[in-house]
C-alpha positions as CSV (number, residue, x, y, z in Angstrom):
1,M,13.9,14.3,101.8
2,K,11.1,16.4,102.8
3,K,13.0,17.6,106.0
4,L,16.0,18.3,104.0
5,L,14.2,20.5,101.5
6,L,12.3,22.4,104.2
7,S,15.7,23.0,106.0
8,S,17.1,24.2,102.9
9,L,14.2,26.6,102.3
10,V,14.5,28.0,105.6
11,L,18.2,28.6,105.2
12,V,17.7,30.2,101.7
13,S,14.9,32.5,103.2
14,A,16.7,33.6,106.0
15,S,20.0,34.5,104.1
16,A,17.9,36.5,101.7
17,F,16.2,38.3,104.3
18,A,19.5,39.1,105.9
19,Q,21.0,40.3,102.6
20,S,17.8,42.3,101.8
21,K,18.4,44.1,105.0
22,N,21.6,45.7,104.4
23,F,21.4,49.4,104.4
24,E,17.5,49.0,104.6
25,G,15.7,50.5,107.2
26,F,16.8,53.3,109.8
27,S,20.5,54.2,110.3
28,A,22.4,57.0,112.1
29,S,25.9,58.4,111.0
30,A,28.8,60.5,112.3
31,A,31.7,61.8,110.3
32,I,34.6,64.2,109.9
33,A,33.4,66.8,107.0
34,G,35.9,69.1,105.4
35,G,35.4,71.5,102.5
36,S,35.2,74.9,101.3
37,K,32.6,77.7,101.0
38,T,32.6,80.6,98.3
39,V,30.6,83.6,98.7
40,T,29.7,85.2,95.3
41,D,28.6,88.8,95.2
42,G,27.9,91.3,92.3
43,S,28.3,94.8,92.2
44,I,27.1,97.0,95.1
45,I,24.0,98.9,94.3
46,R,22.5,102.0,95.8
47,T,19.0,101.8,97.2
48,N,17.9,104.1,94.4
49,G,19.0,101.3,91.8
50,S,22.0,102.9,90.5
51,S,25.4,101.3,90.6
52,T,28.3,102.3,92.9
53,G,30.8,101.2,90.5
54,V,32.1,98.9,92.9
55,T,32.3,95.2,92.5
56,V,33.0,92.5,95.1
57,V,35.6,89.8,94.3
58,E,34.5,86.3,95.3
59,S,37.0,84.1,97.7
60,S,36.9,80.8,99.4
61,K,37.4,79.5,102.8
62,S,38.1,75.9,103.9
63,A,36.7,74.4,107.2
64,T,36.5,71.0,109.2
65,G,33.5,70.0,111.3
66,L,31.3,67.3,112.2
67,A,28.6,65.6,110.2
68,L,25.7,64.1,111.9
69,G,22.8,62.2,110.0
70,V,19.8,60.3,110.2
71,A,18.5,58.0,107.2
72,Y,16.0,55.5,106.1
73,G,16.8,53.2,103.2
74,L,14.0,51.5,101.2
75,T,14.5,49.0,98.4
76,T,12.6,50.1,95.3
77,G,13.1,47.9,92.1
78,P,16.7,47.5,91.5
79,L,17.6,50.3,93.7
80,L,18.1,51.0,97.2
81,T,16.7,54.6,97.9
82,T,17.7,56.4,101.1
83,V,16.0,59.5,102.3
84,G,18.0,61.5,104.9
85,V,18.8,64.5,107.0
86,D,22.4,65.7,107.7
87,Y,23.7,68.3,110.0
88,V,27.1,69.9,109.3
89,S,28.9,72.2,111.6
90,G,32.2,74.1,110.9
91,K,31.8,78.0,110.5
92,S,34.0,79.5,107.7
93,T,34.8,83.2,107.5
94,V,35.0,84.2,103.8
95,V,36.5,87.6,103.2
96,N,35.8,89.2,99.8
97,T,37.7,92.2,98.6
98,T,36.5,94.9,96.2
99,T,37.4,96.4,93.1
100,P,38.6,98.9,92.2
101,A,40.8,98.6,95.3
102,G,40.4,100.8,98.4
103,N,36.7,100.0,98.7
104,G,36.8,97.8,101.8
105,T,35.9,94.2,102.2
106,L,33.0,92.2,103.0
107,S,33.5,89.5,105.6
108,Y,31.0,86.6,105.8
109,D,30.5,84.1,108.8
110,V,29.0,81.2,106.8
111,G,27.8,78.7,109.6
112,Q,26.3,75.4,109.8
113,R,24.2,73.6,107.1
114,M,21.3,71.4,107.1
115,D,20.7,68.9,104.2
116,I,17.5,67.0,103.3
117,Y,18.3,64.7,100.4
118,V,17.1,61.5,98.5
119,A,20.0,58.9,97.3
120,P,19.2,56.4,95.0
121,G,22.1,53.6,94.9
122,F,23.1,50.4,93.6
123,M,24.2,47.5,95.6
124,L,27.6,46.5,94.4
125,T,27.8,43.3,96.5
126,N,25.9,42.3,99.7
127,E,27.7,44.7,101.9
128,A,28.7,47.6,99.5
129,L,26.5,50.1,98.1
130,A,27.3,53.0,95.7
131,Y,24.9,56.0,95.4
132,V,24.3,59.5,94.0
133,K,22.1,62.1,96.0
134,L,20.0,65.1,95.3
135,G,18.6,67.3,97.7
136,Y,18.1,71.0,99.6
137,A,20.9,72.7,101.7
138,S,20.2,75.4,104.1
139,F,22.7,77.6,105.5
140,S,23.0,80.3,108.3
141,A,25.1,83.0,106.6
142,T,26.0,86.6,108.3
143,A,28.0,89.3,106.8
144,V,30.2,91.1,109.3
145,S,32.5,94.0,108.3
146,A,33.7,97.4,109.8
147,G,32.5,100.7,108.2
148,Q,29.7,101.4,106.0
149,D,29.8,98.1,104.3
150,A,29.1,96.3,107.7
151,A,25.9,94.1,106.9
152,D,23.6,91.8,108.3
153,G,22.9,88.9,105.7
154,P,20.1,86.3,105.7
155,G,20.6,82.6,105.7
156,K,20.9,80.9,102.2
157,S,19.4,77.8,100.9
158,G,19.5,76.1,97.6
159,M,20.1,72.7,95.7
160,L,22.7,70.2,96.6
161,W,24.1,67.1,94.7
162,G,26.5,64.4,95.5
163,L,27.9,60.8,95.4
164,G,29.0,58.3,97.9
165,F,30.1,54.8,99.0
166,K,29.0,52.7,101.8
167,Q,30.9,49.4,102.8
168,K,29.6,47.0,105.6
169,F,32.1,46.0,108.2
170,G,31.2,42.3,107.6
171,Q,28.0,40.3,106.7
172,G,25.3,41.2,108.9
173,S,27.2,43.7,110.7
174,P,25.1,46.8,111.8
175,F,28.2,49.1,111.2
176,H,29.3,50.5,108.0
177,F,32.0,52.8,106.6
178,F,31.1,55.4,104.2
179,A,32.6,58.3,102.3
180,D,30.5,61.1,100.9
181,Y,30.9,64.1,98.8
182,T,28.3,66.8,98.5
183,A,28.2,70.0,96.7
184,G,25.8,72.8,95.7
185,T,24.9,76.5,95.2
186,T,22.4,78.6,97.2
187,S,20.2,81.0,95.6
188,S,21.0,84.8,96.0
189,G,19.8,86.5,99.1
190,R,20.2,90.5,99.4
191,T,22.4,92.0,102.0
192,S,21.8,95.6,103.1
193,S,24.7,98.0,104.2
194,V,24.8,99.8,107.5
195,P,23.6,102.7,107.2
196,A,21.1,101.2,104.7
197,A,22.1,103.1,101.7
198,R,23.5,100.3,99.5
199,Y,22.9,96.6,99.0
200,L,24.4,93.6,97.0
201,D,23.0,90.2,96.2
202,N,25.3,87.1,97.2
203,K,25.0,83.1,97.2
204,V,27.0,80.6,98.8
205,K,28.9,77.8,97.0
206,F,30.0,74.9,98.8
207,S,31.6,71.5,98.6
208,T,32.2,69.0,101.3
209,L,34.0,65.6,101.8
210,S,32.6,63.4,104.8
211,I,34.3,60.3,106.3
212,G,32.7,58.3,108.9
213,V,30.9,55.6,110.4
214,G,27.1,54.6,110.4
215,Y,25.0,52.2,112.3
216,S,21.8,50.5,111.0
217,F,19.0,49.7,113.4
């Protein structure tokens, strides 16, 4: 009887340990990421502070790239909290028109994005996790356009939010499938014209859907 109890205790402890390790610890992921980027501009302002009477009309551009990530998961009370860093490739060239018409366009090459986030989640089963995420996103962004509106814009950064789902391929499997939606808006950054007679403030709005595979170490 004593041996049976000890054997049962060992089996239960081993099972609990295996379940607790689902999505805990370090992991790496790779995914296909598709989404849109929008550059929002205001009125074009002269360097003396007066308006030119020209307003830039925002537009969006879609792009598909690769998302690579590393993360660490830790159980905190009823939650499994993940802290991670993602790199999202895929350049979008966003072309904004102006109003009144005939004042040219501004073309922005919005490049790769780096994300740092915290994602608290609930284990739906021993192999499935649903989570929300909050964090910080940073873009490289450059405006390129012909004529006097040609400009060189700074990188943009701001807050992100999102939600997602992870599913293990099987009990104890180190591999999992995941789907992740991330969106956000950067803070405004000033872009000067060439020659430097005018400027405008702009920001990037973005949304990305990533579908891929992760591996837990």
